[in-house]
N, C-alpha and C positions, 0 to 999 in steps of 0.2 A: 585586638583585641580580646580576650579573652575566652570561652565560654561562662552564662551565666546563667543563674537561678530562678526559676521563673519568679518562686517568692521573694529573691531579692530584688529582682525586678520591679513587682508588684510594689512591694512597699516602697522601691525610690520613687515610683508616682504617685503611691500614695491611693494606690486603689489594695483590693482585695485579691489575697491567691485563684483563688474559683474564677473573679472578673477577668478575671490574666488567660490564663489555662481556658475559657470560652472566648475567649477575645478571640485567642488565637488560636484556637480551632475554626472561628468562622471566616477566620482569613485563609485557612485553606494549612495550616500547622497542625507537625503528628507534635503533641503536648501530652501526658497522660497525665500529669501529677505537677503541682505545685515545685516540685522534687527534679522536675526534668531541668537541664540545660540546654540552652537555646545560642545560637550562633551569632554574630553579629549583625548579616542582615537581620534576623528576624528581630532581635532588639529591635532595631530602627524602624522595622513597621509597628510594632507595638508603641512605642512613641510614637510616632506620626499618630498611630488611632487615641491618642490623650494628647496632643497637644500643649496644653494650660498644666496638667500634672507636673509636677514635682520640677516643676523653671523658675521657682523661688533659692533651692537647693544650687541649680545650674551657673545662672545669670549673677556674676558679681556689682556687686554698685558702681556707679561712673562716682569716679572721681576728676577734678578740677585737675590741671596741672600747675606744679607749682613754680612758680616763675625764678628763676636763680638770683642769690641773690646780689647786690653791685659794691 
């Protein structure tokens, strides 16, 4: 995974950029602004801090497998 900008991840999670920056700073990450880039482990930290956010985009609807035609 490439570096991600804080504001892009915040949008994906449905939170404000300011909330994302504040939360990352609370988690001990050095983030100065919403345009800062963050590495994959830091992305995971923020996703874990907001477990329900953005779930509708990532989860695919379950569909029943089709039976083969005889």
